[in-house]
C-alpha positions as CSV (number, residue, x, y, z in Angstrom):
1,M,30.7,27.8,65.1
2,K,33.9,26.0,64.5
3,Q,32.1,22.7,65.2
4,R,29.4,23.5,62.7
5,N,32.0,24.4,60.0
6,L,33.8,21.2,60.8
7,R,30.6,19.1,60.4
8,N,29.7,20.9,57.2
9,T,33.2,20.4,55.8
10,S,33.1,16.7,56.8
11,K,29.8,16.2,55.0
12,L,31.2,17.9,51.9
13,F,34.3,15.7,51.9
14,C,32.2,12.6,52.5
15,F,29.8,13.6,49.7
16,L,32.4,14.4,47.2
17,F,34.5,11.3,47.8
18,F,31.9,8.6,48.4
19,I,28.6,9.9,47.0
20,L,29.4,11.7,43.7
21,P,30.2,9.3,40.9
22,I,33.4,11.1,40.0
23,Q,35.9,9.2,38.0
24,A,39.1,11.0,39.1
25,S,42.6,9.8,39.6
26,A,44.5,10.4,42.8
27,Q,46.3,13.3,41.2
28,D,43.1,15.2,40.2
29,I,42.2,18.2,42.3
30,I,38.5,18.6,43.2
31,D,37.2,22.1,43.0
32,Y,34.9,22.4,45.9
33,N,33.7,25.9,44.9
34,H,32.7,24.8,41.4
35,P,29.0,25.6,40.9
36,K,28.3,22.1,39.8
37,N,29.7,20.6,43.0
38,I,28.1,23.2,45.2
39,F,24.7,22.4,43.6
40,R,25.2,18.6,43.9
41,F,26.1,19.0,47.6
42,A,23.1,21.2,48.2
43,E,20.9,18.5,46.6
44,Y,22.6,15.8,48.8
45,L,21.9,17.8,51.9
46,Y,18.2,18.3,50.9
47,N,17.8,14.6,50.2
48,E,19.3,13.9,53.6
49,G,16.8,16.2,55.3
50,D,19.5,18.7,56.4
51,Y,17.4,21.6,55.2
52,L,19.1,24.5,56.9
53,R,22.6,23.6,55.5
54,A,21.0,22.9,52.2
55,I,19.6,26.4,52.1
56,G,23.1,27.8,52.7
57,E,24.6,25.7,49.9
58,Y,21.7,26.7,47.5
59,Q,22.4,30.4,48.3
60,R,26.1,29.9,47.8
61,Y,25.3,28.4,44.4
62,I,23.2,31.4,43.4
63,F,25.9,33.9,44.5
64,V,28.6,32.2,42.5
65,F,27.1,33.5,39.3
66,D,27.2,37.2,38.1
67,S,23.5,36.8,37.1
68,L,20.9,34.2,37.9
69,P,21.7,30.8,36.6
70,S,19.4,29.0,34.1
71,N,18.1,26.7,36.8
72,A,17.4,29.6,39.3
73,D,13.7,28.8,39.5
74,S,14.2,25.2,40.6
75,V,16.8,26.5,43.2
76,F,14.3,29.0,44.6
77,Y,11.7,26.2,44.7
78,K,14.0,23.9,46.6
79,M,14.9,26.7,49.0
80,G,11.2,27.4,49.5
81,L,10.7,23.7,50.4
82,C,13.7,23.7,52.7
83,Y,12.3,26.8,54.6
84,R,8.8,25.2,54.8
85,L,10.1,21.9,56.0
86,S,12.2,23.6,58.6
87,G,9.3,25.7,59.9
88,N,10.3,29.1,58.5
89,F,7.1,29.7,56.6
90,T,7.5,33.4,55.9
91,K,10.8,32.8,54.1
92,A,9.3,29.8,52.3
93,I,6.6,32.0,50.8
94,D,9.3,34.7,49.9
95,N,11.3,32.1,47.9
96,F,8.2,30.6,46.2
97,A,7.1,34.1,45.3
98,K,10.4,34.8,43.5
99,M,9.3,32.3,40.9
100,T,5.9,34.0,40.3
101,N,6.9,37.6,40.3
102,N,8.2,37.8,36.7
103,N,7.6,34.3,35.5
104,R,3.8,33.9,34.9
105,G,3.2,32.4,31.6
106,K,6.8,31.4,31.0
107,S,6.6,28.1,32.8
108,D,4.1,26.0,34.6
109,L,3.8,27.4,38.2
110,S,1.1,25.0,39.3
111,K,3.2,23.4,42.0
112,V,4.4,26.8,43.2
113,Y,0.9,28.2,43.7
114,Y,0.0,25.0,45.6
115,Q,3.0,25.3,47.9
116,I,2.3,28.9,48.7
117,A,-1.3,28.0,49.6
118,L,-0.2,25.0,51.7
119,T,2.3,27.2,53.5
120,Y,-0.4,29.7,54.4
121,S,-2.5,26.8,55.7
122,L,0.4,25.6,57.9
123,M,0.6,29.2,59.3
124,D,-3.0,28.8,60.3
125,K,-4.0,31.5,57.7
126,Y,-6.7,29.3,56.3
127,N,-8.8,32.0,54.7
128,E,-5.7,33.5,53.1
129,S,-4.9,30.0,51.7
130,I,-8.4,29.7,50.2
131,R,-8.3,33.2,48.7
132,F,-4.9,32.6,47.2
133,L,-6.0,29.4,45.5
134,N,-9.2,30.8,44.2
135,S,-7.4,33.8,42.7
136,N,-4.7,31.6,41.0
137,F,-6.8,28.7,39.9
138,P,-6.7,29.8,36.2
139,F,-2.9,29.5,36.3
140,I,-2.9,25.9,37.7
141,N,-2.6,23.7,34.6
142,E,-1.7,20.3,36.0
143,D,-4.8,18.1,36.8
144,N,-3.1,16.4,39.8
145,I,-2.3,19.8,41.3
146,K,-5.8,21.0,40.7
147,L,-7.1,18.1,42.6
148,K,-4.7,18.7,45.5
149,A,-5.7,22.4,45.5
150,N,-9.4,21.5,45.8
151,Q,-8.6,19.2,48.6
152,L,-6.6,21.9,50.4
153,I,-9.5,24.3,50.2
154,A,-11.8,21.7,51.8
155,L,-9.2,21.0,54.4
156,N,-8.9,24.7,55.2
157,H,-12.7,24.8,55.8
158,I,-12.4,21.7,58.1
159,L,-9.6,23.3,60.1
160,Q,-11.9,26.3,60.7
161,K,-14.7,24.0,61.9
162,E,-16.7,25.0,58.8
163,W,-18.1,21.6,58.4
164,N,-21.1,22.4,56.1
165,P,-19.0,24.5,53.7
166,A,-16.4,21.7,53.5
167,V,-19.1,19.1,52.8
168,D,-20.8,21.3,50.2
169,F,-17.5,22.1,48.5
170,L,-16.5,18.4,48.3
171,D,-20.0,17.4,47.1
172,N,-19.8,19.9,44.2
173,L,-16.5,18.5,42.8
174,D,-16.8,16.6,39.6
175,A,-17.2,12.8,39.6
176,I,-13.5,12.0,39.1
177,K,-12.3,14.2,41.9
178,K,-15.1,12.9,44.2
179,T,-13.9,9.3,43.9
180,D,-10.3,10.1,44.8
181,S,-9.3,8.4,48.1
182,M,-8.1,11.7,49.6
183,T,-11.3,13.5,48.7
184,L,-13.4,10.7,50.3
185,L,-11.3,10.8,53.4
186,L,-11.7,14.6,53.7
187,L,-15.5,14.2,53.2
188,N,-15.5,11.6,56.0
189,Y,-13.6,14.1,58.2
190,A,-16.1,16.9,57.4
191,N,-19.1,14.7,58.2
192,E,-17.4,13.4,61.3
193,G,-16.8,17.0,62.5
194,K,-20.5,17.8,61.9
195,H,-21.6,15.0,64.1
196,L,-19.1,15.2,66.9
197,P,-20.7,14.7,70.4
198,R,-21.6,18.2,71.6
199,K,-23.4,19.6,74.6
200,N,-26.2,22.2,74.2
201,K,-25.3,25.4,76.1
202,L,-29.0,26.3,76.5
203,F,-29.8,23.0,77.9
204,A,-26.9,23.1,80.3
205,G,-28.0,26.5,81.7
206,L,-31.6,25.4,81.9
207,F,-30.8,22.2,83.8
208,S,-28.8,24.1,86.3
209,S,-31.5,26.7,86.8
210,I,-33.9,23.9,87.8
211,I,-31.5,21.7,89.7
212,P,-28.3,23.4,90.6
213,G,-25.2,21.5,89.3
214,S,-27.2,19.3,87.0
215,G,-26.0,21.3,83.9
216,K,-22.4,20.5,84.8
217,I,-23.2,16.9,85.3
218,Y,-24.8,17.0,81.9
219,C,-21.4,18.2,80.6
220,N,-19.6,15.3,82.2
221,R,-18.3,17.4,85.1
222,S,-20.0,15.5,87.9
223,W,-17.7,16.6,90.7
224,D,-18.3,20.3,89.9
225,G,-22.0,19.6,89.6
226,F,-22.2,18.0,93.0
227,F,-20.1,20.7,94.6
228,S,-22.4,23.4,93.2
229,L,-25.4,21.6,94.5
230,L,-23.9,21.2,97.9
231,T,-22.7,24.8,98.1
232,I,-26.0,26.3,97.0
233,G,-27.9,23.9,99.2
234,L,-25.9,24.7,102.4
235,T,-26.0,28.5,101.8
236,S,-29.7,28.4,101.1
237,W,-30.4,26.4,104.3
238,Q,-28.4,28.9,106.4
239,A,-30.4,31.7,104.8
240,Y,-33.6,29.9,105.6
241,E,-32.7,29.4,109.2
242,G,-31.7,33.0,109.6
243,F,-34.9,34.4,108.1
244,H,-37.0,31.8,110.0
245,K,-35.5,32.8,113.3
246,D,-35.2,36.6,113.0
247,G,-37.4,37.4,110.0
248,T,-36.5,40.0,107.4
249,R,-34.0,41.7,109.8
250,S,-31.8,38.6,110.0
251,V,-28.2,39.5,109.1
252,K,-27.4,35.9,108.8
253,G,-30.3,35.4,106.4
254,W,-29.3,38.3,104.1
255,I,-25.6,37.3,104.1
256,F,-26.2,33.6,103.2
257,G,-29.1,34.5,101.0
258,S,-26.9,36.8,98.9
259,L,-24.2,34.2,98.8
260,S,-26.7,31.6,97.7
261,A,-28.0,33.8,94.9
262,V,-24.5,34.5,93.7
263,F,-23.6,30.8,93.7
264,Y,-26.9,30.0,92.0
265,L,-26.3,32.5,89.1
266,G,-22.6,31.4,88.9
267,N,-23.8,27.8,88.7
268,I,-25.9,28.6,85.7
269,Y,-23.2,30.6,84.0
270,G,-20.6,27.9,84.8
271,S,-22.8,25.2,83.3
272,I,-23.0,27.2,80.0
273,V,-19.2,27.6,80.0
274,S,-18.8,23.9,80.8
275,A,-20.8,23.1,77.7
276,Q,-18.7,25.4,75.6
277,I,-15.5,23.9,77.0
278,Y,-16.7,20.4,76.4
279,N,-17.5,21.2,72.7
280,E,-14.1,22.9,72.2
281,Q,-12.3,19.9,73.7
282,Q,-14.1,17.5,71.4
283,E,-13.3,19.6,68.4
284,G,-9.7,20.1,69.5
285,K,-9.1,16.4,69.8
286,F,-10.7,15.8,66.4
287,L,-8.7,18.6,64.7
288,S,-5.5,17.3,66.3
289,K,-6.1,14.0,64.5
290,V,-6.8,15.9,61.2
291,K,-3.6,18.0,61.6
292,L,-1.6,14.8,62.1
293,F,-3.1,13.6,58.8
294,I,-2.0,16.8,57.1
295,D,1.6,16.3,58.3
296,V,1.7,12.8,56.8
297,D,-0.3,13.3,53.5
298,F,-0.2,16.9,52.5
299,H,3.2,18.0,51.1
C-alpha cells in the first residue's frame, strides 16, 4: 500500500513539475488538492493508460465539490471508459448510465449509448447489446455513431454465429453505409462464416454405420477411425468364432457380440460428435480472429 501511494505521489510530482505548463516561481506553492490540478492529473493518468489510478483521481475530483461540477458528465464518461478499458464492464455501464438517467435531451448522448452497447458486447451479452441499440437509435444523432452502431449490431450477429441475419442486416443498410470499409469487412466476415468448412453430422453417422470408423476419418480424426474399425472388427471376429464353435449357447459369442454392438453404436454416436466438434473448432478459430479485430478496431 505504501509503495502504491509512493508511486502515485511520484507520478503526481512528476506531472505537476514537468508536464503541466505552469509558469510559477520557485517561491510559489502548488496546491495539489486544487480541483483543477486533480482533474489535470486524472487526464494525464488516463492518457498514460493508467486507468485504475485515473479512476481514483476522477472520483477525488468529483468529491471535492459540494455538488456535481459543470463537467460531471465528461468525468463520468471518462470513468466509464477507464472501467471498460480495465475490464470492469459492470462499473463501466454504471458510470455511462449516470449520464443518461436525467440527461436525455439536454445533450448529445450518442457516444454514451454506443459505449454501453459496446460494453454489453464485450460482456458476451450480444442480444442485450442489439436490444439496447435498437431501443435507443432515435436518440443517436451523430451520423458517424449511427454507422458504428449499425456495424456493432452486425458484429453481434456474427459473434453469435448468426451469419444470415448479419448478411441481411448489412445488405439492407443504405448505399453510403454499405460502402464504408468497416461495413465491407464485416460483410466479408459474415460471408466467410457462412462458408466455413463444416462436416455434416448425418453423413458422419451414416458413413460409420456402413464402415465403422469411416465417419471419424471423414471428420479428420483418422486415428480414432482406424481404432474404432479395429476394435469392432476384433470383437466381431471373436463373437463369430464363439457362435461358430458353440452355437447360440456360446458365452464367448454373447460377450464379444454384446461388446461389438456397444462399440458399433458408440462408433456411430462418436462420429456424429466428431462432426460437431470439428464444426465448433472451425467456428471457434474464425471467431477468435474476429474478436481480435474487435479489440483493435472497435472502441
